[in-house]
OpenMM code with the backbone's topology and positions (N, CA, C; nanometers):
from openmm import Vec3, app, unit

residues = "MET ASN PRO TRP ASN CYS ASN PHE LYS ASN GLY ARG LEU THR PHE LEU TRP LEU TYR ASP ASP SER LEU SER GLY GLU ILE PRO GLU SER ILE GLY LYS LEU THR PHE LEU ASP THR LEU ASN LEU SER TYR ASN GLN LEU THR GLY ASN LEU PRO LYS SER ILE GLY ARG LEU THR ARG LEU ASN TRP LEU TYR LEU TYR LEU ASN GLN LEU SER GLY MET MET PRO ASP SER LEU CYS ASN ILE TYR LEU ASN LEU THR ASN ALA TYR PHE ALA TYR ASN GLN PHE CYS PRO PRO TYR PRO SER CYS VAL PRO ILE GLY LYS ILE GLY ALA GLN ASP ILE SER ASN CYS PRO".split()
positions = [
    Vec3(0.0863, -0.1178, 0.0000),
    Vec3(0.0000, 0.0000, 0.0000),
    Vec3(0.0898, 0.1226, 0.0000),
    Vec3(0.0548, 0.2225, -0.0805),
    Vec3(0.1352, 0.3444, -0.0844),
    Vec3(0.0865, 0.4442, 0.0206),
    Vec3(0.1622, 0.5511, 0.0477),
    Vec3(0.1233, 0.6434, 0.1549),
    Vec3(-0.0081, 0.7168, 0.1294),
    Vec3(-0.0581, 0.7130, 0.0096),
    Vec3(-0.1851, 0.7792, -0.0211),
    Vec3(-0.3037, 0.6867, 0.0012),
    Vec3(-0.2780, 0.5658, 0.0474),
    Vec3(-0.3838, 0.4695, 0.0760),
    Vec3(-0.4690, 0.4364, -0.0461),
    Vec3(-0.4026, 0.4293, -0.1593),
    Vec3(-0.4734, 0.3885, -0.2802),
    Vec3(-0.3756, 0.3134, -0.3698),
    Vec3(-0.4282, 0.2266, -0.4527),
    Vec3(-0.3471, 0.1509, -0.5468),
    Vec3(-0.4007, 0.1725, -0.6872),
    Vec3(-0.3105, 0.1741, -0.7809),
    Vec3(-0.3460, 0.1867, -0.9206),
    Vec3(-0.2957, 0.0640, -0.9949),
    Vec3(-0.3757, 0.0161, -1.0866),
    Vec3(-0.3355, -0.0945, -1.1726),
    Vec3(-0.3616, -0.0504, -1.3156),
    Vec3(-0.2554, -0.0463, -1.3940),
    Vec3(-0.2661, -0.0004, -1.5330),
    Vec3(-0.3309, 0.1378, -1.5412),
    Vec3(-0.2957, 0.2249, -1.4448),
    Vec3(-0.3481, 0.3613, -1.4467),
    Vec3(-0.4902, 0.3757, -1.3961),
    Vec3(-0.5460, 0.2693, -1.3398),
    Vec3(-0.6843, 0.2731, -1.2904),
    Vec3(-0.6859, 0.2524, -1.1402),
    Vec3(-0.7646, 0.3324, -1.0711),
    Vec3(-0.7750, 0.3208, -0.9263),
    Vec3(-0.8494, 0.1929, -0.8897),
    Vec3(-0.7841, 0.1069, -0.8112),
    Vec3(-0.8444, -0.0204, -0.7730),
    Vec3(-0.8658, -0.0333, -0.6225),
    Vec3(-0.8002, 0.0517, -0.5430),
    Vec3(-0.8019, 0.0379, -0.3973),
    Vec3(-0.8012, 0.1772, -0.3367),
    Vec3(-0.9060, 0.2109, -0.2613),
    Vec3(-0.9150, 0.3417, -0.1965),
    Vec3(-0.9502, 0.3194, -0.0504),
    Vec3(-0.8561, 0.3448, 0.0387),
    Vec3(-0.8691, 0.3164, 0.1816),
    Vec3(-0.8550, 0.4478, 0.2558),
    Vec3(-0.9668, 0.5116, 0.2883),
    Vec3(-0.9684, 0.6408, 0.3566),
    Vec3(-1.0300, 0.6258, 0.4949),
    Vec3(-0.9928, 0.5217, 0.5614),
    Vec3(-1.0378, 0.4866, 0.6959),
    Vec3(-0.9823, 0.5865, 0.7965),
    Vec3(-1.0707, 0.6413, 0.8796),
    Vec3(-1.0295, 0.7288, 0.9889),
    Vec3(-0.9407, 0.8431, 0.9417),
    Vec3(-0.9847, 0.9106, 0.8357),
    Vec3(-0.9088, 1.0224, 0.7797),
    Vec3(-0.9742, 1.1569, 0.8077),
    Vec3(-1.0717, 1.1616, 0.8985),
    Vec3(-1.1414, 1.2862, 0.9330),
    Vec3(-1.2091, 1.3502, 0.8119),
    Vec3(-1.2574, 1.2677, 0.7216),
    Vec3(-1.3303, 1.3191, 0.6051),
    Vec3(-1.4685, 1.3651, 0.6486),
    Vec3(-1.5162, 1.4716, 0.5870),
    Vec3(-1.6520, 1.5189, 0.6131),
    Vec3(-1.7162, 1.5553, 0.4806),
    Vec3(-1.8459, 1.5799, 0.4833),
    Vec3(-1.9190, 1.6111, 0.3615),
    Vec3(-1.9858, 1.4872, 0.3057),
    Vec3(-2.0299, 1.4992, 0.1826),
    Vec3(-2.1044, 1.3911, 0.1188),
    Vec3(-2.0158, 1.3112, 0.0242),
    Vec3(-2.0517, 1.1862, 0.0052),
    Vec3(-1.9853, 1.1049, -0.0968),
    Vec3(-2.0380, 1.1542, -0.2313),
    Vec3(-1.9514, 1.1967, -0.3213),
    Vec3(-2.0005, 1.2526, -0.4478),
    Vec3(-2.0596, 1.1458, -0.5401),
    Vec3(-2.1548, 1.1865, -0.6194),
    Vec3(-2.2155, 1.0977, -0.7191),
    Vec3(-2.1081, 1.0439, -0.8148),
    Vec3(-2.0025, 1.1195, -0.8324),
    Vec3(-1.8945, 1.0790, -0.9235),
    Vec3(-1.8172, 0.9568, -0.8732),
    Vec3(-1.8439, 0.9094, -0.7512),
    Vec3(-1.7799, 0.7872, -0.7021),
    Vec3(-1.8075, 0.6726, -0.7988),
    Vec3(-1.9200, 0.6768, -0.8655),
    Vec3(-1.9577, 0.5731, -0.9606),
    Vec3(-1.8704, 0.5676, -1.0841),
    Vec3(-1.7867, 0.6687, -1.1044),
    Vec3(-1.6944, 0.6680, -1.2186),
    Vec3(-1.5690, 0.5852, -1.1908),
    Vec3(-1.5506, 0.5431, -1.0663),
    Vec3(-1.4329, 0.4645, -1.0288),
    Vec3(-1.4624, 0.3158, -1.0487),
    Vec3(-1.4948, 0.2804, -1.1717),
    Vec3(-1.5484, 0.1484, -1.2022),
    Vec3(-1.4482, 0.0342, -1.1887),
    Vec3(-1.3205, 0.0655, -1.1674),
    Vec3(-1.2221, -0.0403, -1.1491),
    Vec3(-1.1911, -0.0660, -1.0018),
    Vec3(-1.2619, 0.0032, -0.9122),
    Vec3(-1.2385, -0.0163, -0.7697),
    Vec3(-1.2707, -0.1595, -0.7277),
    Vec3(-1.1797, -0.2171, -0.6528),
    Vec3(-1.1994, -0.3464, -0.5907),
    Vec3(-1.2310, -0.3278, -0.4426),
    Vec3(-1.1707, -0.2244, -0.3809),
    Vec3(-1.1843, -0.1999, -0.2375),
    Vec3(-1.2125, -0.0527, -0.2129),
    Vec3(-1.3171, -0.0254, -0.1342),
    Vec3(-1.3508, 0.1108, -0.0945),
    Vec3(-1.3779, 0.1107, 0.0551),
    Vec3(-1.2930, 0.1820, 0.1307),
    Vec3(-1.3135, 0.1933, 0.2742),
    Vec3(-1.3209, 0.3405, 0.3113),
    Vec3(-1.4402, 0.3844, 0.3512),
    Vec3(-1.4642, 0.5219, 0.3946),
    Vec3(-1.5086, 0.5256, 0.5407),
    Vec3(-1.4788, 0.4214, 0.6147),
    Vec3(-1.5247, 0.4080, 0.7531),
    Vec3(-1.4524, 0.5020, 0.8482),
    Vec3(-1.5160, 0.5212, 0.9650),
    Vec3(-1.4610, 0.6042, 1.0729),
    Vec3(-1.4301, 0.7453, 1.0244),
    Vec3(-1.5255, 0.8079, 0.9590),
    Vec3(-1.5145, 0.9460, 0.9153),
    Vec3(-1.6387, 1.0200, 0.9621),
    Vec3(-1.6618, 1.1371, 0.9098),
    Vec3(-1.7816, 1.2139, 0.9418),
    Vec3(-1.8612, 1.2422, 0.8141),
    Vec3(-1.8725, 1.1419, 0.7296),
    Vec3(-1.9442, 1.1588, 0.6043),
    Vec3(-2.0941, 1.1666, 0.6308),
    Vec3(-2.1613, 1.2530, 0.5570),
    Vec3(-2.3044, 1.2768, 0.5750),
    Vec3(-2.3766, 1.2599, 0.4418),
    Vec3(-2.5084, 1.2707, 0.4471),
    Vec3(-2.5885, 1.2660, 0.3257),
    Vec3(-2.6190, 1.1240, 0.2824),
    Vec3(-2.6759, 1.1144, 0.1647),
    Vec3(-2.7182, 0.9868, 0.1096),
    Vec3(-2.6030, 0.9127, 0.0443),
    Vec3(-2.6145, 0.7820, 0.0398),
    Vec3(-2.5235, 0.7000, -0.0382),
    Vec3(-2.5641, 0.7197, -0.1844),
    Vec3(-2.4723, 0.7652, -0.2708),
    Vec3(-2.5111, 0.7939, -0.4093),
    Vec3(-2.5604, 0.6699, -0.4842),
    Vec3(-2.6573, 0.6903, -0.5707),
    Vec3(-2.7091, 0.5807, -0.6535),
    Vec3(-2.5995, 0.5218, -0.7408),
    Vec3(-2.5020, 0.6046, -0.7765),
    Vec3(-2.3941, 0.5597, -0.8649),
    Vec3(-2.3078, 0.4506, -0.8021),
    Vec3(-2.3225, 0.4247, -0.6735),
    Vec3(-2.2474, 0.3171, -0.6077),
    Vec3(-2.2749, 0.1844, -0.6791),
    Vec3(-2.3912, 0.1732, -0.7384),
    Vec3(-2.4292, 0.0519, -0.8102),
    Vec3(-2.3527, 0.0291, -0.9384),
    Vec3(-2.2724, 0.1261, -0.9824),
    Vec3(-2.1895, 0.1103, -1.1024),
    Vec3(-2.0554, 0.0438, -1.0709),
    Vec3(-2.0249, 0.0262, -0.9435),
    Vec3(-1.8939, -0.0277, -0.9041),
    Vec3(-1.8969, -0.1802, -0.9039),
    Vec3(-1.9167, -0.2364, -1.0212),
    Vec3(-1.9413, -0.3800, -1.0343),
    Vec3(-1.8186, -0.4662, -1.0064),
    Vec3(-1.7007, -0.4084, -0.9989),
    Vec3(-1.5800, -0.4845, -0.9655),
    Vec3(-1.5504, -0.4819, -0.8146),
    Vec3(-1.6332, -0.4128, -0.7397),
    Vec3(-1.6100, -0.3955, -0.5969),
    Vec3(-1.6272, -0.5282, -0.5220),
    Vec3(-1.5293, -0.5592, -0.4378),
    Vec3(-1.5366, -0.6771, -0.3517),
    Vec3(-1.5484, -0.6397, -0.2050),
    Vec3(-1.4971, -0.5242, -0.1671),
    Vec3(-1.4914, -0.4804, -0.0280),
    Vec3(-1.5495, -0.3408, -0.0193),
    Vec3(-1.6546, -0.3243, 0.0596),
    Vec3(-1.7198, -0.1944, 0.0782),
    Vec3(-1.7404, -0.1708, 0.2271),
    Vec3(-1.6704, -0.0732, 0.2807),
    Vec3(-1.6782, -0.0400, 0.4222),
    Vec3(-1.7262, 0.1044, 0.4379),
    Vec3(-1.8421, 0.1212, 0.4976),
    Vec3(-1.8996, 0.2549, 0.5178),
    Vec3(-1.9369, 0.2800, 0.6636),
    Vec3(-1.9021, 0.1912, 0.7530),
    Vec3(-1.9484, 0.2002, 0.8915),
    Vec3(-1.8890, 0.3196, 0.9651),
    Vec3(-1.9602, 0.3588, 1.0707),
    Vec3(-1.9209, 0.4683, 1.1594),
    Vec3(-1.9008, 0.6010, 1.0861),
    Vec3(-2.0069, 0.6447, 1.0215),
    Vec3(-2.0183, 0.7766, 0.9609),
    Vec3(-2.1527, 0.8334, 1.0055),
    Vec3(-2.2003, 0.9339, 0.9366),
    Vec3(-2.3351, 0.9849, 0.9601),
    Vec3(-2.4153, 0.9826, 0.8307),
    Vec3(-2.3915, 0.8792, 0.7502),
    Vec3(-2.4658, 0.8648, 0.6260),
    Vec3(-2.6127, 0.8429, 0.6591),
    Vec3(-2.7009, 0.8980, 0.5760),
    Vec3(-2.8429, 0.8957, 0.6104),
    Vec3(-2.9284, 0.8723, 0.4870),
    Vec3(-3.0580, 0.8739, 0.5095),
    Vec3(-3.1526, 0.8514, 0.4010),
    Vec3(-3.1660, 0.7037, 0.3711),
    Vec3(-3.2291, 0.6761, 0.2611),
    Vec3(-3.2498, 0.5367, 0.2212),
    Vec3(-3.1298, 0.4891, 0.1404),
    Vec3(-3.0928, 0.3647, 0.1620),
    Vec3(-2.9863, 0.3051, 0.0819),
    Vec3(-3.0433, 0.2843, -0.0584),
    Vec3(-2.9680, 0.3220, -0.1619),
    Vec3(-3.0237, 0.3104, -0.2977),
    Vec3(-3.0390, 0.1645, -0.3410),
    Vec3(-3.1449, 0.1379, -0.4155),
    Vec3(-3.1668, 0.0036, -0.4692),
    Vec3(-3.0546, -0.0376, -0.5640),
    Vec3(-2.9817, 0.0591, -0.6193),
    Vec3(-2.8704, 0.0274, -0.7091),
    Vec3(-2.7620, -0.0523, -0.6379),
    Vec3(-2.7636, -0.0522, -0.5052),
    Vec3(-2.6698, -0.1329, -0.4278),
    Vec3(-2.6852, -0.2806, -0.4644),
    Vec3(-2.8048, -0.3196, -0.5061),
    Vec3(-2.8298, -0.4587, -0.5444),
    Vec3(-2.7520, -0.4977, -0.6702),
    Vec3(-2.7086, -0.4003, -0.7497),
    Vec3(-2.6277, -0.4303, -0.8683),
    Vec3(-2.4916, -0.4871, -0.8303),
    Vec3(-2.4456, -0.4579, -0.7091),
    Vec3(-2.3117, -0.4992, -0.6691),
    Vec3(-2.3101, -0.5877, -0.5449),
    Vec3(-2.4171, -0.5915, -0.4695),
    Vec3(-2.4138, -0.6561, -0.3386),
    Vec3(-2.3711, -0.8027, -0.3445),
    Vec3(-2.4226, -0.8783, -0.4374),
    Vec3(-2.3906, -1.0210, -0.4439),
    Vec3(-2.2442, -1.0460, -0.4771),
    Vec3(-2.1761, -0.9471, -0.5378),
    Vec3(-2.0336, -0.9600, -0.5702),
    Vec3(-1.9443, -0.9272, -0.4516),
    Vec3(-1.9999, -0.8620, -0.3496),
    Vec3(-1.9190, -0.8153, -0.2382),
    Vec3(-1.8771, -0.9304, -0.1472),
    Vec3(-1.7478, -0.9382, -0.1199),
    Vec3(-1.6950, -1.0344, -0.0242),
    Vec3(-1.7254, -0.9869, 0.1167),
    Vec3(-1.7082, -0.8570, 0.1398),
    Vec3(-1.7357, -0.7957, 0.2691),
    Vec3(-1.8023, -0.6609, 0.2478),
    Vec3(-1.9028, -0.6334, 0.3278),
    Vec3(-1.9718, -0.5040, 0.3253),
    Vec3(-2.0167, -0.4713, 0.4665),
    Vec3(-1.9841, -0.3521, 0.5117),
    Vec3(-2.0215, -0.3084, 0.6462),
    Vec3(-2.0863, -0.1708, 0.6380),
    Vec3(-2.2090, -0.1610, 0.6882),
    Vec3(-2.2871, -0.0374, 0.6811),
    Vec3(-2.3239, 0.0175, 0.8186),
    Vec3(-2.2905, -0.0532, 0.9246),
    Vec3(-2.3387, -0.0224, 1.0599),
    Vec3(-2.2960, 0.1158, 1.1083),
    Vec3(-2.3714, 0.1625, 1.2072),
    Vec3(-2.3436, 0.2871, 1.2783),
    Vec3(-2.3467, 0.4089, 1.1862),
    Vec3(-2.4548, 0.4159, 1.1112),
    Vec3(-2.4894, 0.5312, 1.0299),
    Vec3(-2.6327, 0.5686, 1.0653),
    Vec3(-2.6995, 0.6359, 0.9752),
    Vec3(-2.8380, 0.6768, 0.9973),
    Vec3(-2.9254, 0.6369, 0.8779),
    Vec3(-2.8935, 0.5219, 0.8181),
    Vec3(-2.9716, 0.4747, 0.7045),
    Vec3(-3.1130, 0.4384, 0.7494),
    Vec3(-3.2102, 0.4797, 0.6689),
    Vec3(-3.3516, 0.4590, 0.7015),
    Vec3(-3.4084, 0.3376, 0.6288),
    Vec3(-3.4966, 0.2639, 0.6955),
    Vec3(-3.5696, 0.1578, 0.6260),
    Vec3(-3.6751, 0.2199, 0.5343),
    Vec3(-3.7236, 0.1452, 0.4376),
    Vec3(-3.6882, 0.0071, 0.4072),
    Vec3(-3.5521, 0.0000, 0.3381),
    Vec3(-3.4816, -0.1090, 0.3624),
    Vec3(-3.3494, -0.1305, 0.3055),
    Vec3(-3.3626, -0.2120, 0.1772),
    Vec3(-3.2639, -0.2036, 0.0871),
    Vec3(-3.2727, -0.2835, -0.0358),
    Vec3(-3.2919, -0.4317, -0.0037),
    Vec3(-3.3764, -0.4955, -0.0803),
    Vec3(-3.4125, -0.6352, -0.0537),
    Vec3(-3.2944, -0.7302, -0.0671),
    Vec3(-3.1916, -0.6919, -0.1402),
    Vec3(-3.0763, -0.7796, -0.1614),
    Vec3(-2.9840, -0.7856, -0.0401),
    Vec3(-2.9961, -0.6899, 0.0517),
    Vec3(-2.9074, -0.6821, 0.1680),
    Vec3(-2.9800, -0.7414, 0.2888),
    Vec3(-2.9306, -0.8526, 0.3414),
    Vec3(-2.9948, -0.9111, 0.4602),
    Vec3(-2.9941, -0.8114, 0.5760),
    Vec3(-3.1016, -0.8081, 0.6521),
    Vec3(-3.1149, -0.7119, 0.7614),
    Vec3(-2.9990, -0.7229, 0.8597),
    Vec3(-2.9469, -0.8421, 0.8797),
    Vec3(-2.8335, -0.8602, 0.9686),
    Vec3(-2.7070, -0.7919, 0.9192),
    Vec3(-2.6981, -0.7703, 0.7888),
    Vec3(-2.5813, -0.7031, 0.7302),
    Vec3(-2.5939, -0.5507, 0.7346),
    Vec3(-2.7150, -0.5015, 0.7583),
    Vec3(-2.7355, -0.3559, 0.7684),
    Vec3(-2.6690, -0.3035, 0.8952),
    Vec3(-2.6760, -0.3807, 1.0017),
    Vec3(-2.6152, -0.3425, 1.1283),
    Vec3(-2.6969, -0.2363, 1.1995),
    Vec3(-2.6481, -0.1932, 1.3131),
    Vec3(-2.7173, -0.0920, 1.3941),
    Vec3(-2.7195, 0.0412, 1.3209),
    Vec3(-2.8385, 0.1019, 1.3156),
    Vec3(-2.8579, 0.2315, 1.2518),
    Vec3(-2.9348, 0.3223, 1.3458),
    Vec3(-2.9003, 0.4493, 1.3465),
    Vec3(-2.9773, 0.5490, 1.4209),
    Vec3(-3.0902, 0.5955, 1.3291),
    Vec3(-3.2103, 0.5478, 1.3536),
    Vec3(-3.3229, 0.5809, 1.2667),
    Vec3(-3.4122, 0.6889, 1.3286),
    Vec3(-3.3620, 0.7599, 1.4275),
    Vec3(-3.4438, 0.8590, 1.4989),
    Vec3(-3.4860, 0.9750, 1.4098),
    Vec3(-3.4156, 1.0019, 1.3008),
    Vec3(-3.4529, 1.1114, 1.2109),
    Vec3(-3.5207, 1.0611, 1.0835),
    Vec3(-3.5552, 0.9338, 1.0786),
    Vec3(-3.6207, 0.8782, 0.9599),
    Vec3(-3.7690, 0.9154, 0.9602),
    Vec3(-3.8258, 0.9321, 0.8401),
    Vec3(-3.9692, 0.9626, 0.8327),
    Vec3(-4.0563, 0.8488, 0.8796),
] * unit.nanometer
topology = app.Topology()
chain = topology.addChain("A")
for resn in residues:
    res = topology.addResidue(resn, chain)
    for name in ("N", "CA", "C"):
        topology.addAtom(name, app.Element.getBySymbol(name[0]), res)
């Protein structure tokens, strides 16, 4: 792993590990343009807002870690485009609101603060 916590293969980003980097703000919709990503870890940050629908374009993704942020709203159904390919996925300790995508077992959603859900 290089000091930037990312790996490139043939000029394409394949590994992005931004764990506990004090990131804040929203995950941009443009995350879906990183179609060669195998690993995405955005855990232990202060990310807010919705999980972008474009997350469903990351069909090469095997590892998705989003736990311990303040992500909110409904998880997009586009997550089902990639969920079955994921080796590991962690969503716990956010503020995702039900109903959750049918492809994600409720046990995999983990603990969520739903106090601000409609």
